[in-house]
Every structure is written in C-alpha cells, then in structure tokens.
LOSELUM-226989 format. One record per residue: residue number from 1; residue in three letters; x, y, z of N, C-alpha, C in turn. Coordinates in nm, 3 decimals. Layout:
<atoms>
+-----+---------+---------+---------+---------+---------+---------+---------+---------+---------+---------+
: num : residuo :      nX :      nY :      nZ :     caX :     caY :     caZ :      cX :      cY :      cZ :
+-----+---------+---------+---------+---------+---------+---------+---------+---------+---------+---------+
: NUM :     Ala :       X :       Y :       Z :       X :       Y :       Z :       X :       Y :       Z :
...
+-----+---------+---------+---------+---------+---------+---------+---------+---------+---------+---------+
</atoms>
This chain:
<atoms>
+-----+---------+---------+---------+---------+---------+---------+---------+---------+---------+---------+
: num : residuo :      nX :      nY :      nZ :     caX :     caY :     caZ :      cX :      cY :      cZ :
+-----+---------+---------+---------+---------+---------+---------+---------+---------+---------+---------+
:   1 :     Met : -12.288 :   9.060 :   5.869 : -12.298 :   8.956 :   5.766 : -12.215 :   8.836 :   5.810 :
:   2 :     Thr : -12.281 :   8.716 :   5.800 : -12.216 :   8.593 :   5.839 : -12.118 :   8.546 :   5.726 :
:   3 :     Asn : -12.029 :   8.453 :   5.763 : -11.943 :   8.401 :   5.666 : -12.021 :   8.334 :   5.550 :
:   4 :     Thr : -12.126 :   8.261 :   5.586 : -12.213 :   8.195 :   5.487 : -12.273 :   8.294 :   5.390 :
:   5 :     Gln : -12.325 :   8.402 :   5.444 : -12.388 :   8.505 :   5.362 : -12.279 :   8.569 :   5.271 :
:   6 :     Glu : -12.162 :   8.588 :   5.327 : -12.051 :   8.646 :   5.243 : -12.014 :   8.553 :   5.129 :
:   7 :     Leu : -12.008 :   8.427 :   5.155 : -11.974 :   8.324 :   5.051 : -12.084 :   8.322 :   4.945 :
:   8 :     Leu : -12.208 :   8.329 :   4.990 : -12.318 :   8.330 :   4.890 : -12.314 :   8.458 :   4.803 :
:   9 :     Glu : -12.273 :   8.566 :   4.859 : -12.260 :   8.690 :   4.776 : -12.142 :   8.676 :   4.681 :
:  10 :     Arg : -12.039 :   8.612 :   4.717 : -11.925 :   8.585 :   4.628 : -11.975 :   8.498 :   4.509 :
:  11 :     Val : -12.054 :   8.393 :   4.540 : -12.109 :   8.307 :   4.432 : -12.192 :   8.392 :   4.340 :
:  12 :     Arg : -12.279 :   8.476 :   4.400 : -12.369 :   8.562 :   4.323 : -12.286 :   8.652 :   4.225 :
:  13 :     Ala : -12.180 :   8.711 :   4.282 : -12.100 :   8.799 :   4.197 : -12.020 :   8.720 :   4.095 :
:  14 :     Lys : -11.967 :   8.609 :   4.125 : -11.886 :   8.529 :   4.032 : -11.971 :   8.477 :   3.922 :
:  15 :     Thr : -12.091 :   8.425 :   3.951 : -12.179 :   8.367 :   3.849 : -12.266 :   8.469 :   3.783 :
:  16 :     Glu : -12.259 :   8.591 :   3.829 : -12.336 :   8.699 :   3.774 : -12.488 :   8.669 :   3.775 :
:  17 :     Thr : -12.532 :   8.604 :   3.881 : -12.669 :   8.575 :   3.897 : -12.736 :   8.676 :   3.989 :
:  18 :     Lys : -12.858 :   8.708 :   3.955 : -12.926 :   8.813 :   4.036 : -13.028 :   8.751 :   4.128 :
:  19 :     Thr : -13.062 :   8.623 :   4.114 : -13.171 :   8.568 :   4.191 : -13.114 :   8.466 :   4.293 :
:  20 :     Asp : -13.184 :   8.452 :   4.403 : -13.153 :   8.349 :   4.505 : -13.173 :   8.211 :   4.441 :
:  21 :     Tyr : -13.269 :   8.200 :   4.353 : -13.297 :   8.068 :   4.289 : -13.176 :   8.021 :   4.219 :
:  22 :     Ala : -13.112 :   8.107 :   4.141 : -12.990 :   8.067 :   4.062 : -12.879 :   8.020 :   4.157 :
:  23 :     Val : -12.860 :   8.093 :   4.265 : -12.754 :   8.054 :   4.360 : -12.792 :   7.922 :   4.426 :
:  24 :     Ala : -12.917 :   7.907 :   4.460 : -12.969 :   7.780 :   4.522 : -12.946 :   7.665 :   4.425 :
:  25 :     Lys : -12.965 :   7.688 :   4.300 : -12.948 :   7.579 :   4.201 : -12.802 :   7.537 :   4.197 :
:  26 :     Val : -12.710 :   7.632 :   4.204 : -12.565 :   7.601 :   4.202 : -12.532 :   7.512 :   4.325 :
:  27 :     Leu : -12.595 :   7.541 :   4.438 : -12.563 :   7.465 :   4.563 : -12.649 :   7.344 :   4.586 :
:  28 :     Gly : -12.749 :   7.324 :   4.497 : -12.833 :   7.208 :   4.510 : -12.936 :   7.225 :   4.627 :
:  29 :     Leu : -12.975 :   7.346 :   4.651 : -13.071 :   7.371 :   4.761 : -13.206 :   7.414 :   4.696 :
:  30 :     Asn : -13.313 :   7.391 :   4.771 : -13.444 :   7.448 :   4.720 : -13.454 :   7.591 :   4.766 :
:  31 :     Gln : -13.551 :   7.665 :   4.706 : -13.562 :   7.806 :   4.737 : -13.599 :   7.836 :   4.881 :
:  32 :     Ser : -13.677 :   7.750 :   4.941 : -13.717 :   7.769 :   5.084 : -13.592 :   7.762 :   5.170 :
:  33 :     Asn : -13.514 :   7.657 :   5.152 : -13.393 :   7.644 :   5.234 : -13.296 :   7.754 :   5.207 :
:  34 :     Met : -13.287 :   7.794 :   5.084 : -13.196 :   7.907 :   5.049 : -13.237 :   8.030 :   5.118 :
:  35 :     Arg : -13.362 :   8.063 :   5.123 : -13.413 :   8.187 :   5.189 : -13.374 :   8.180 :   5.338 :
:  36 :     Lys : -13.388 :   8.061 :   5.398 : -13.353 :   8.043 :   5.544 : -13.203 :   8.066 :   5.565 :
:  37 :     Val : -13.121 :   8.015 :   5.472 : -12.975 :   8.038 :   5.483 : -12.946 :   8.186 :   5.470 :
:  38 :     Ile : -13.001 :   8.254 :   5.378 : -12.980 :   8.397 :   5.363 : -13.020 :   8.477 :   5.482 :
:  39 :     Glu : -13.131 :   8.438 :   5.545 : -13.185 :   8.505 :   5.664 : -13.106 :   8.470 :   5.790 :
:  40 :     Gly : -13.021 :   8.370 :   5.779 : -12.941 :   8.327 :   5.894 : -13.009 :   8.233 :   5.990 :
:  41 :     Lys : -13.124 :   8.177 :   5.943 : -13.202 :   8.083 :   6.020 : -13.158 :   7.944 :   6.003 :
:  42 :     Arg : -13.077 :   7.915 :   5.905 : -13.029 :   7.783 :   5.871 : -12.884 :   7.791 :   5.816 :
:  43 :     Val : -12.809 :   7.684 :   5.844 : -12.674 :   7.678 :   5.792 : -12.666 :   7.568 :   5.687 :
:  44 :     Ile : -12.589 :   7.588 :   5.584 : -12.579 :   7.488 :   5.477 : -12.498 :   7.368 :   5.527 :
:  45 :     Gly : -12.524 :   7.255 :   5.464 : -12.459 :   7.127 :   5.498 : -12.327 :   7.113 :   5.426 :
:  46 :     Asn : -12.259 :   7.007 :   5.456 : -12.127 :   6.982 :   5.393 : -12.130 :   6.968 :   5.245 :
:  47 :     Lys : -12.235 :   6.904 :   5.190 : -12.248 :   6.879 :   5.047 : -12.259 :   7.018 :   4.976 :
:  48 :     Ala : -12.342 :   7.103 :   5.034 : -12.353 :   7.239 :   4.974 : -12.218 :   7.316 :   4.991 :
:  49 :     Cys : -12.146 :   7.294 :   5.104 : -12.016 :   7.352 :   5.117 : -11.920 :   7.318 :   5.011 :
:  50 :     Phe : -11.918 :   7.187 :   4.976 : -11.831 :   7.142 :   4.867 : -11.871 :   7.206 :   4.737 :
:  51 :     Lys : -11.997 :   7.215 :   4.707 : -12.041 :   7.280 :   4.583 : -12.007 :   7.429 :   4.586 :
:  52 :     Leu : -12.018 :   7.491 :   4.702 : -11.979 :   7.631 :   4.715 : -11.831 :   7.649 :   4.695 :
:  53 :     Ala : -11.753 :   7.560 :   4.747 : -11.604 :   7.565 :   4.726 : -11.570 :   7.553 :   4.581 :
:  54 :     Gln : -11.636 :   7.459 :   4.510 : -11.612 :   7.442 :   4.370 : -11.649 :   7.567 :   4.291 :
:  55 :     Ala : -11.761 :   7.626 :   4.320 : -11.808 :   7.746 :   4.250 : -11.711 :   7.865 :   4.274 :
:  56 :     Leu : -11.649 :   7.867 :   4.392 : -11.560 :   7.981 :   4.420 : -11.412 :   7.947 :   4.403 :
:  57 :     Asp : -11.379 :   7.826 :   4.361 : -11.238 :   7.780 :   4.345 : -11.167 :   7.795 :   4.475 :
:  58 :     Met : -11.230 :   7.752 :   4.581 : -11.170 :   7.754 :   4.717 : -11.151 :   7.614 :   4.771 :
:  59 :     Glu : -11.069 :   7.597 :   4.872 : -11.052 :   7.473 :   4.934 : -11.178 :   7.440 :   5.017 :
:  60 :     Ala : -11.229 :   7.318 :   5.001 : -11.353 :   7.282 :   5.073 : -11.338 :   7.295 :   5.227 :
:  61 :     Ala : -11.216 :   7.258 :   5.276 : -11.192 :   7.268 :   5.421 : -11.213 :   7.407 :   5.471 :
:  62 :     Val : -11.169 :   7.507 :   5.396 : -11.184 :   7.641 :   5.439 : -11.329 :   7.684 :   5.443 :
:  63 :     Val : -11.403 :   7.647 :   5.337 : -11.547 :   7.678 :   5.331 : -11.622 :   7.613 :   5.449 :
:  64 :     Ile : -11.592 :   7.484 :   5.476 : -11.655 :   7.415 :   5.584 : -11.619 :   7.485 :   5.721 :
:  65 :     Ala : -11.500 :   7.525 :   5.736 : -11.459 :   7.591 :   5.859 : -11.533 :   7.723 :   5.878 :
:  66 :     Met : -11.556 :   7.797 :   5.766 : -11.623 :   7.921 :   5.770 : -11.769 :   7.904 :   5.807 :
:  67 :     Val : -11.833 :   7.800 :   5.750 : -11.970 :   7.773 :   5.783 : -11.984 :   7.724 :   5.926 :
:  68 :     Glu : -11.893 :   7.636 :   5.967 : -11.894 :   7.586 :   6.105 : -11.879 :   7.700 :   6.208 :
:  69 :     Glu : -11.797 :   7.799 :   6.171 : -11.783 :   7.917 :   6.256 : -11.919 :   7.986 :   6.277 :
:  70 :     Asp : -11.998 :   7.992 :   6.169 : -12.134 :   8.051 :   6.181 : -12.222 :   7.967 :   6.269 :
:  71 :     Arg : -12.209 :   7.836 :   6.262 : -12.293 :   7.742 :   6.331 : -12.255 :   7.733 :   6.482 :
:  72 :     Ala : -12.134 :   7.766 :   6.517 : -12.079 :   7.749 :   6.653 : -12.157 :   7.835 :   6.755 :
:  73 :     Lys : -12.184 :   7.775 :   6.869 : -12.266 :   7.843 :   6.974 : -12.175 :   7.921 :   7.069 :
:  74 :     Ser : -12.058 :   7.874 :   7.099 : -11.970 :   7.941 :   7.195 : -11.859 :   8.012 :   7.125 :
:  75 :     Ser : -11.800 :   8.112 :   7.194 : -11.693 :   8.192 :   7.136 : -11.568 :   8.102 :   7.122 :
:  76 :     Ser : -11.552 :   8.003 :   7.206 : -11.435 :   7.914 :   7.197 : -11.444 :   7.830 :   7.071 :
:  77 :     Asp : -11.568 :   7.787 :   7.043 : -11.587 :   7.704 :   6.922 : -11.563 :   7.792 :   6.797 :
:  78 :     Arg : -11.613 :   7.915 :   6.798 : -11.595 :   8.009 :   6.686 : -11.440 :   8.034 :   6.664 :
:  79 :     Asp : -11.371 :   8.054 :   6.775 : -11.225 :   8.072 :   6.769 : -11.153 :   7.951 :   6.712 :
:  80 :     Phe : -11.200 :   7.835 :   6.747 : -11.143 :   7.712 :   6.695 : -11.157 :   7.710 :   6.542 :
:  81 :     Trp : -11.283 :   7.727 :   6.489 : -11.301 :   7.723 :   6.346 : -11.229 :   7.833 :   6.271 :
:  82 :     Arg : -11.217 :   7.948 :   6.332 : -11.146 :   8.058 :   6.274 : -10.997 :   8.026 :   6.264 :
:  83 :     Ser : -10.943 :   7.959 :   6.370 : -10.798 :   7.927 :   6.369 : -10.774 :   7.821 :   6.260 :
:  84 :     Leu : -10.865 :   7.730 :   6.235 : -10.846 :   7.633 :   6.130 : -10.840 :   7.701 :   5.993 :
:  85 :     Gln : -10.920 :   7.802 :   5.975 : -10.915 :   7.875 :   5.846 : -10.777 :   7.935 :   5.826 :
:  86 :     Ser : -10.729 :   8.006 :   5.927 : -10.601 :   8.073 :   5.913 : -10.484 :   7.973 :   5.904 :
:  87 :     Leu : -10.493 :   7.864 :   5.979 : -10.388 :   7.761 :   5.974 : -10.381 :   7.703 :   5.834 :
:  88 :     His : -10.495 :   7.679 :   5.772 : -10.497 :   7.622 :   5.636 : -10.435 :   7.722 :   5.539 :
:  89 :     Leu : -10.462 :   7.852 :   5.558 : -10.401 :   7.954 :   5.472 : -10.255 :   7.959 :   5.494 :
:  90 :     His : -10.204 :   7.948 :   5.620 : -10.064 :   7.949 :   5.649 :  -9.994 :   7.832 :   5.574 :
:  91 :     Gln : -10.052 :   7.716 :   5.588 :  -9.990 :   7.598 :   5.527 :  -9.986 :   7.610 :   5.374 :
:  92 :     Lys : -10.095 :   7.658 :   5.317 : -10.098 :   7.672 :   5.171 :  -9.996 :   7.777 :   5.122 :
:  93 :     Thr :  -9.987 :   7.890 :   5.196 :  -9.892 :   7.993 :   5.154 :  -9.749 :   7.943 :   5.169 :
:  94 :     Leu :  -9.718 :   7.877 :   5.280 :  -9.583 :   7.824 :   5.304 :  -9.548 :   7.717 :   5.200 :
:  95 :     Ala :  -9.644 :   7.633 :   5.169 :  -9.616 :   7.528 :   5.067 :  -9.585 :   7.590 :   4.931 :
:  96 :     Thr :  -9.659 :   7.695 :   4.897 :  -9.636 :   7.760 :   4.772 :  -9.499 :   7.824 :   4.771 :
:  97 :     Leu :  -9.466 :   7.898 :   4.875 :  -9.337 :   7.966 :   4.889 :  -9.223 :   7.863 :   4.888 :
:  98 :     Ala :  -9.245 :   7.751 :   4.958 :  -9.137 :   7.651 :   4.960 :  -9.116 :   7.587 :   4.822 :
:  99 :     Ala :  -9.225 :   7.561 :   4.752 :  -9.215 :   7.502 :   4.617 :  -9.144 :   7.598 :   4.527 :
: 100 :     Ile :  -9.173 :   7.728 :   4.538 :  -9.104 :   7.828 :   4.456 :  -8.956 :   7.827 :   4.486 :
: 101 :     Thr :  -8.924 :   7.830 :   4.614 :  -8.786 :   7.836 :   4.657 :  -8.708 :   7.711 :   4.614 :
: 102 :     Ile :  -8.772 :   7.592 :   4.630 :  -8.703 :   7.467 :   4.586 :  -8.689 :   7.466 :   4.437 :
: 103 :     Gly :  -8.789 :   7.519 :   4.369 :  -8.781 :   7.529 :   4.222 :  -8.667 :   7.615 :   4.181 :
: 104 :     Phe :  -8.643 :   7.729 :   4.243 :  -8.533 :   7.816 :   4.209 :  -8.398 :   7.749 :   4.246 :
: 105 :     Gly :  -8.400 :   7.674 :   4.355 :  -8.282 :   7.598 :   4.395 :  -8.246 :   7.494 :   4.290 :
: 106 :     Ala :  -8.346 :   7.431 :   4.232 :  -8.321 :   7.331 :   4.125 :  -8.265 :   7.392 :   4.001 :
: 107 :     Leu :  -8.310 :   7.513 :   3.969 :  -8.261 :   7.582 :   3.853 :  -8.114 :   7.618 :   3.867 :
: 108 :     Thr :  -8.071 :   7.652 :   3.986 :  -7.931 :   7.689 :   4.006 :  -7.844 :   7.565 :   4.031 :
: 109 :     Ser :  -7.903 :   7.454 :   4.042 :  -7.829 :   7.327 :   4.065 :  -7.762 :   7.279 :   3.941 :
: 110 :     Ser :  -7.654 :   7.200 :   3.957 :  -7.585 :   7.145 :   3.841 :  -7.669 :   7.028 :   3.786 :
: 111 :     Lys :  -7.757 :   6.971 :   3.864 :  -7.845 :   6.865 :   3.818 :  -7.977 :   6.931 :   3.777 :
: 112 :     Ser :  -7.989 :   6.968 :   3.655 :  -8.103 :   7.043 :   3.610 :  -8.228 :   6.952 :   3.590 :
: 113 :     Tyr :  -8.209 :   6.823 :   3.576 :  -8.321 :   6.736 :   3.547 :  -8.377 :   6.664 :   3.673 :
: 114 :     Ala :  -8.298 :   6.652 :   3.775 :  -8.340 :   6.578 :   3.895 :  -8.306 :   6.663 :   4.018 :
: 115 :     Leu :  -8.399 :   6.675 :   4.106 :  -8.385 :   6.756 :   4.224 :  -8.341 :   6.664 :   4.339 :
: 116 :     Asp :  -8.224 :   6.683 :   4.393 :  -8.176 :   6.607 :   4.503 :  -8.202 :   6.685 :   4.630 :
: 117 :     Leu :  -8.302 :   6.637 :   4.711 :  -8.344 :   6.709 :   4.831 :  -8.239 :   6.710 :   4.940 :
: 118 :     Glu :  -8.138 :   6.630 :   4.923 :  -8.023 :   6.626 :   5.021 :  -7.912 :   6.723 :   4.990 :
: 119 :     Gln :  -7.922 :   6.800 :   4.884 :  -7.817 :   6.897 :   4.856 :  -7.819 :   7.008 :   4.962 :
: 120 :     Pro :  -7.706 :   7.058 :   4.994 :  -7.695 :   7.157 :   5.105 :  -7.782 :   7.280 :   5.082 :
: 121 :     His :  -7.787 :   7.330 :   4.960 :  -7.867 :   7.453 :   4.943 :  -8.019 :   7.426 :   4.957 :
: 122 :     Ile :  -8.059 :   7.306 :   4.923 :  -8.206 :   7.268 :   4.937 :  -8.234 :   7.251 :   5.088 :
: 123 :     Gln :  -8.143 :   7.184 :   5.159 :  -8.160 :   7.165 :   5.305 :  -8.164 :   7.302 :   5.375 :
: 124 :     Lys :  -8.085 :   7.395 :   5.330 :  -8.088 :   7.528 :   5.389 :  -8.229 :   7.592 :   5.374 :
: 125 :     Tyr :  -8.287 :   7.583 :   5.259 :  -8.419 :   7.637 :   5.236 :  -8.526 :   7.567 :   5.313 :
: 126 :     Arg :  -8.512 :   7.434 :   5.328 :  -8.613 :   7.357 :   5.401 :  -8.605 :   7.394 :   5.548 :
: 127 :     Arg :  -8.482 :   7.412 :   5.604 :  -8.472 :   7.456 :   5.740 :  -8.531 :   7.595 :   5.760 :
: 128 :     Phe :  -8.506 :   7.685 :   5.669 :  -8.559 :   7.821 :   5.674 :  -8.712 :   7.816 :   5.684 :
: 129 :     Trp :  -8.775 :   7.745 :   5.592 :  -8.924 :   7.741 :   5.591 :  -8.981 :   7.676 :   5.714 :
: 130 :     Arg :  -8.916 :   7.571 :   5.765 :  -8.961 :   7.507 :   5.891 :  -8.955 :   7.607 :   6.008 :
: 131 :     Arg :  -8.844 :   7.683 :   6.019 :  -8.828 :   7.780 :   6.126 :  -8.931 :   7.892 :   6.108 :
: 132 :     Leu :  -8.952 :   7.937 :   5.988 :  -9.051 :   8.041 :   5.964 :  -9.187 :   7.997 :   6.005 :
: 133 :     Leu :  -9.228 :   7.882 :   5.965 :  -9.362 :   7.831 :   5.998 :  -9.374 :   7.814 :   6.153 :
: 134 :     Ala :  -9.271 :   7.764 :   6.216 :  -9.275 :   7.743 :   6.361 :  -9.287 :   7.878 :   6.430 :
: 135 :     Ser :  -9.219 :   7.979 :   6.382 :  -9.225 :   8.109 :   6.451 :  -9.361 :   8.173 :   6.433 :
: 136 :     Phe :  -9.427 :   8.157 :   6.319 :  -9.557 :   8.214 :   6.298 :  -9.664 :   8.134 :   6.382 :
: 137 :     Glu :  -9.649 :   8.001 :   6.387 :  -9.740 :   7.924 :   6.468 :  -9.729 :   7.959 :   6.617 :
: 138 :     Lys :  -9.603 :   7.977 :   6.659 :  -9.578 :   8.007 :   6.802 :  -9.640 :   8.140 :   6.841 :
: 139 :     Lys :  -9.624 :   8.240 :   6.749 :  -9.683 :   8.373 :   6.783 :  -9.825 :   8.388 :   6.742 :
: 140 :     Gly :  -9.883 :   8.290 :   6.676 : -10.023 :   8.298 :   6.643 : -10.053 :   8.404 :   6.533 :
: 141 :     Arg :  -9.947 :   8.432 :   6.451 :  -9.966 :   8.537 :   6.351 : -10.001 :   8.479 :   6.219 :
: 142 :     Met : -10.062 :   8.560 :   6.135 : -10.105 :   8.514 :   6.004 : -10.002 :   8.563 :   5.899 :
: 143 :     Leu :  -9.977 :   8.481 :   5.804 :  -9.893 :   8.518 :   5.690 :  -9.979 :   8.591 :   5.589 :
: 144 :     Pro :  -9.919 :   8.688 :   5.520 :  -9.993 :   8.753 :   5.418 : -10.028 :   8.654 :   5.303 :
: 145 :     Thr : -10.149 :   8.661 :   5.254 : -10.190 :   8.575 :   5.146 : -10.241 :   8.658 :   5.030 :
: 146 :     Ala : -10.236 :   8.603 :   4.914 : -10.288 :   8.668 :   4.794 : -10.438 :   8.663 :   4.800 :
: 147 :     Ala : -10.504 :   8.776 :   4.770 : -10.651 :   8.778 :   4.774 : -10.713 :   8.717 :   4.649 :
+-----+---------+---------+---------+---------+---------+---------+---------+---------+---------+---------+
</atoms>
C-alpha cells in the first residue's frame, strides 16, 4: 500500500465514508482521477494534498512529502522525501517538548507573568534541547512521537 493510498484510507475512516466518490469530493477530485489514484496510476497534486492534510488534521508539508515519496522514481529520491517526513516530526516533537519545559520553567520562576529567556534555568533547558536535537540528527534517529 502506498502512502497516498494509506492517507486516503485514513480520510475514509475519519469521515466515515464508504464510497470513493465521497473521498474524491473531500479532495476536490473527480471520480475518474480518484480511481486512478487508488489504483496507483496517478498521484494527487499539491492542492489535493492540502485538502487531505486539512481533513486529517496533519501538517501539509508531511502529506506532500508522503505523496512525493510515492511519486519518486529513484530510491535516493524516496529516501530524501522520507527523511523530510521524519525531520518534520523531530522538529515538531522537540518544539512541543521545549515549549512544555520552558512553560514549567516559567511557573517555577519568581517572574510569573513574564518569561525572561536569559534566566539561567531557561538557558540550561535551551542548551539541553539543542544538544538533544543535534545528537538525534547526527545519528539519524527518530524521536518517539504521539500517534
């Protein structure tokens, strides 16, 4: 199953639609093109990727990277698009964790209404997250993400 087919199945499950026509309507495709996409004979365009991302509450960049991975002819191109997907997930996960950490740092701060990013405890967390991201990027490992 291709990434595109998997995404279409997610839309089908989320919208509780049983027909290809209903999924095609969500994406703004006609039935003929939808059938070709399902059969793997055609890949959806960027406009449909954005609509797909909206329907699934996903980042459009991730959806486009998944579809481009399907479209890629060489294994190096597929690896490139796959790495963009994981990099985006790394950045999103680290940004969330950093925001939570900085938020907790602000709660323990004597300045409860204003966050001073130059405070030593905030600087310590920022250095920690930078080192963590650098180590994961260097090793090419993926961070665990919420499903």
